[in-house]
C-alpha positions in Angstrom: 69.6 25.0 -11.2 73.0 26.6 -11.8 72.8 25.8 -15.5 69.3 27.2 -15.8 70.1 30.5 -14.1 73.3 31.0 -16.2 71.4 30.4 -19.4 68.5 32.7 -18.5 71.1 35.5 -17.7 72.9 34.9 -21.0 69.7 34.9 -23.2 67.7 37.7 -21.4 65.6 38.7 -24.4 64.6 35.2 -25.4 63.5 34.2 -21.9 61.9 37.6 -21.3 59.5 36.9 -24.1 58.6 33.5 -22.6 58.0 35.1 -19.2 55.9 37.8 -20.9 53.7 35.1 -22.5 53.3 33.2 -19.1 52.6 36.5 -17.4 49.8 37.4 -19.8 48.2 33.9 -19.6 48.4 33.8 -15.8 47.0 37.4 -15.6 44.1 36.4 -17.8 43.4 33.2 -15.8 43.3 35.3 -12.6 40.9 37.8 -14.1 38.6 35.2 -15.6 38.6 33.2 -12.3 37.8 36.4 -10.3 35.0 37.3 -12.6 33.6 33.8 -12.5 33.6 33.8 -8.7 32.3 37.3 -8.5 29.4 36.7 -10.8 28.6 33.4 -9.2 28.5 35.0 -5.7 26.1 37.7 -7.0 23.7 34.8 -7.7 24.0 33.4 -4.2 25.2 36.2 -1.9 21.9 36.5 0.0 21.4 32.7 0.3 24.9 32.2 1.7 24.5 35.1 4.2 21.3 33.4 5.4 23.1 30.0 5.8 20.2 28.3 3.9 20.2 24.5 3.8 16.7 23.6 2.4 14.2 25.5 0.2 10.5 24.7 -0.1 8.8 25.9 -3.3 5.6 25.2 -5.2 6.4 22.1 -7.2 4.9 23.6 -10.3 7.3 26.6 -10.2 10.2 24.8 -12.0 12.5 25.5 -9.1 12.1 29.2 -9.7 11.4 31.2 -6.5 10.0 34.3 -8.3 7.4 32.0 -10.0 6.5 30.1 -6.8 3.5 30.9 -4.7 2.6 29.1 -1.5 -0.9 29.7 -0.1 -2.4 29.0 3.4 -3.1 25.4 2.6 0.5 24.8 1.5 1.7 26.2 4.8 -0.7 24.2 7.0 1.9 21.6 7.7 5.0 23.9 7.6 6.0 23.4 11.2 8.1 26.5 11.2 10.7 27.0 13.9 13.3 29.7 14.6 15.4 28.1 11.7 12.7 28.6 9.1 11.5 31.8 7.4 8.8 32.7 4.9 10.0 34.7 1.9 8.3 36.4 -1.0 10.3 37.3 -4.2 9.3 39.3 -7.2 11.3 41.3 -9.8 10.8 45.1 -9.6 12.1 48.2 -11.2 13.0 50.8 -8.5 12.6 54.5 -9.4 13.4 57.7 -7.5 13.5 61.3 -8.4 16.9 62.4 -9.9 18.2 58.8 -9.5 18.7 56.1 -12.2 16.2 53.2 -12.4 17.5 50.0 -11.0 16.3 46.5 -11.8 16.1 44.6 -8.5 14.4 41.8 -6.6 11.9 42.6 -3.9 12.2 40.2 -1.0 9.3 40.2 1.4 10.2 39.0 4.9 8.8 38.9 8.4 10.3 40.8 11.3 10.0 37.9 13.7 12.1 35.5 11.5 15.8 35.0 11.1 16.3 36.6 7.7 15.2 40.0 9.1 16.9 39.5 12.4 20.3 38.5 10.9 20.4 41.4 8.4 23.9 42.9 8.3 23.3 46.7 7.9 26.2 48.8 6.6 24.6 52.1 6.9 21.3 53.1 8.6 19.0 50.7 10.3 16.5 47.9 9.6 13.0 48.6 8.3 10.4 48.9 11.0 7.2 49.1 8.9 5.7 48.5 5.5 6.7 52.0 4.3 10.4 51.4 4.8 12.9 49.3 2.9 16.5 48.2 3.2 18.4 47.9 0.0 21.6 46.3 -1.2 24.8 48.5 -1.3 24.6 48.5 -5.1 22.0 51.2 -4.8 24.6 53.3 -3.0 26.9 52.9 -5.9 24.1 54.1 -8.2 23.8 57.3 -6.1 20.9 56.4 -3.8 21.1 57.7 -0.2 19.4 57.2 3.1 16.0 58.9 3.1 15.4 58.5 -0.6 11.9 57.4 -1.6 11.4 54.6 -4.1 8.5 53.7 -6.3 8.4 50.1 -7.4 7.1 49.1 -10.8 3.8 51.0 -11.4 2.9 51.3 -7.8 2.2 54.9 -6.6 3.2 54.1 -3.1 6.6 55.3 -2.0 9.0 53.4 0.2 11.8 55.1 2.2 15.3 53.7 2.2 16.3 53.4 5.8 19.3 51.2 5.5 21.9 49.6 3.1 22.6 45.9 3.5 25.8 44.0 2.9 25.9 41.0 0.4 22.2 41.3 -0.6 22.1 40.0 -4.1 20.3 37.2 -5.8 20.1 36.2 -9.5 22.8 38.9 -10.1 20.3 41.6 -9.0 20.3 43.8 -5.9 17.7 43.0 -3.2 15.1 45.4 -1.8 14.0 44.1 1.6 10.3 44.9 2.4 7.5 43.1 4.1 5.4 40.2 2.9 2.5 42.6 2.7 4.5 44.7 0.2 5.3 41.6 -1.8 1.7 40.5 -1.9 0.7 44.0 -3.2 3.3 43.9 -6.0 2.9 40.2 -6.8 -0.8 40.5 -7.5 -1.2 36.8 -7.9 -3.6 34.2 -6.6 -5.8 34.9 -3.6 -4.7 33.6 -0.2 -1.0 33.6 -1.2 1.3 33.7 1.8 4.9 33.5 0.4 7.1 32.3 -2.5 9.2 30.0 -0.4 10.1 28.6 3.0 13.8 29.0 3.7 15.3 26.6 6.3 18.7 26.5 8.0 18.1 22.9 8.9 19.5 20.2 6.6 16.8 17.7 7.7 13.8 20.0 7.1 11.2 18.6 4.8 7.8 19.8 3.6 6.4 17.9 0.7 2.7 18.2 1.6 0.2 19.2 -1.2 1.9 21.5 -3.8 5.1 21.8 -1.8 8.4 20.4 -2.9 11.6 20.6 -0.8 15.0 21.1 -2.5 18.5 21.2 -1.2 20.2 24.5 -1.4 22.8 23.1 -3.8 20.1 21.9 -6.2 18.3 25.2 -5.9 21.4 27.2 -6.7 22.2 25.1 -9.7 18.7 25.7 -11.1 19.1 29.5 -10.8 18.6 31.0 -14.3 21.9 31.1 -16.1 24.0 30.0 -13.1 25.3 26.6 -14.4 25.8 27.8 -18.0 27.7 30.8 -16.8 30.0 28.8 -14.5 30.6 26.2 -17.2 31.5 28.9 -19.8 34.1 30.4 -17.5 35.5 26.9 -16.5 35.9 26.1 -20.2 37.7 29.3 -21.0 40.1 28.9 -18.0 40.8 25.2 -19.0 41.6 26.3 -22.5 44.0 28.9 -21.1 45.8 26.2 -19.2 46.1 24.1 -22.3 47.4 27.1 -24.3 50.0 27.8 -21.6 51.1 24.2 -21.7 51.5 24.3 -25.4 53.4 27.6 -25.3 55.8 26.4 -22.6 56.4 23.0 -24.3 57.0 24.5 -27.8 59.4 27.2 -26.5 61.4 24.7 -24.4 61.4 22.2 -27.3 62.8 24.7 -29.7 65.4 25.9 -27.2 66.4 22.3 -26.5 66.8 21.6 -30.2 69.0 24.7 -30.5 71.2 23.5 -27.6 71.6 19.9 -28.7 75.2 20.5 -29.6 75.9 22.0 -26.2 74.2 19.1 -24.5 76.3 16.7 -26.5 79.5 18.5 -25.4 78.4 18.4 -21.8 77.6 14.7 -22.1 81.0 14.1 -23.6 82.5 15.9 -20.6 80.8 13.4 -18.3 77.8 15.4 -17.2 75.0 12.9 -16.7 71.6 13.2 -18.5 69.9 13.6 -15.1 71.7 16.9 -14.6 70.6 18.3 -18.0 67.0 17.2 -17.3 67.0 18.8 -13.9 68.3 22.0 -15.5 65.5 22.0 -18.1 62.8 21.4 -15.5 64.2 24.0 -13.1 64.4 26.5 -16.0 60.7 25.9 -16.9 59.6 26.2 -13.2 61.6 29.4 -12.8 60.0 31.0 -15.8 56.6 30.0 -14.7 57.2 31.3 -11.1 58.4 34.7 -12.4 55.5 35.0 -14.9 52.9 34.0 -12.2 54.3 36.5 -9.7 54.1 39.3 -12.2 50.5 38.1 -13.0 49.6 38.2 -9.3 51.0 41.7 -8.9 49.1 43.0 -12.0 45.9 41.3 -10.8 46.2 42.8 -7.3 46.6 46.3 -8.8 43.7 45.6 -11.2 41.4 44.5 -8.3 42.2 47.8 -6.5 41.6 50.0 -9.5 38.4 48.5 -10.8 35.2 50.2 -9.8 32.9 48.5 -7.2 30.3 47.9 -9.9 32.5 45.3 -11.6 31.6 41.9 -10.0 35.2 40.7 -9.4 36.2 38.6 -6.4 40.0 38.0 -6.2 40.2 35.4 -3.4 43.1 33.5 -1.8 41.6 30.3 -3.3 42.0 31.8 -6.8 45.6 32.7 -6.1 46.4 29.2 -4.8 44.6 27.3 -7.5 45.8 29.5 -10.3 49.4 29.3 -9.1 49.4 25.5 -8.6 47.7 25.1 -12.0 50.4 27.1 -13.8 53.2 25.2 -11.9 51.7 21.9 -13.0 51.4 23.2 -16.5 55.0 24.3 -16.5 56.2 21.0 -15.1 54.3 19.0 -17.8 55.6 21.3 -20.5 59.2 20.8 -19.4 58.8 17.0 -19.7 58.2 17.1 -23.4 61.8 18.0 -24.5 63.3 15.4 -22.1 63.0 12.6 -24.7 65.3 14.6 -27.0 67.9 15.1 -24.2 68.0 11.4 -23.4 68.6 10.6 -27.1 71.7 12.9 -27.4 74.6 11.0 -29.0 77.8 12.8 -27.8 80.1 11.2 -30.4 77.8 12.0 -33.4 77.0 15.5 -32.3 80.6 16.5 -31.6 81.6 15.0 -35.0 79.2 17.4 -36.7 
């Protein structure tokens, strides 16, 4: 450790450049990880807030809730309890005077069931009738206010915003909570349709009668449009960043080690064991990584505070922990590559040169 600190102090510019590279890579890893988690959560915010375990859809809907329709016959054997709720979903475009249009998902629910009862309202109140709606807080960011009237798609009926809900997004779209009657009006599908899905908080709930098919929430989420591809893309980019950081640390340390071979030879001739030189190299690499990661965390914290609420970024403690550990492991592996050269130092030959 002493040798590592002394050398870093002596070669400030050289090691500052290495720290700068580690800082930029760690900062980019934190940003991409936060964006990945933020975008993923916008697919599943509502489902997670409802604590869903099982989803029942029409088996011909390709595990797509907005395409699913359950009729009276499908619900005949539903056996609904307080842990089940009917839900209707359809995409809509919300319009209001002097407000921007917003692409959203209308979710029709029943007042007597848990999705309505467990709504977390930030401002205002829950909807009491079919002419009132509760909308996600994203509408507030767009300039919508309590009391505004919405028109949905081509419908001439107006719905008053009476509340803003927290974490009400699905398929990366803000939710408009209305009634099942409103959903039926906008859906305009087959006769006798009752809902798009049955949501259950029970892990053992099953309803596979007729056209029904029960799916676990994990399977349902993985089938959300674009969800899996989006996550895999971010994971691939983050993995490449770790590989790039490994290469950068290894190359820099290898070059520095080659430049110091004569010094190492002298120290070996003075009786300093190879283990001490190896520990100094590893300590040096870990110190550089720690400093770079700390700078990356500070920059990421500032970025998270300055970014507008519309940016789907979620900088969580899990990201901090996993990113830091990943960079530390990368630095450790990178520091092991020059060790072979240190072990092969020949003091007599090097001093003779």
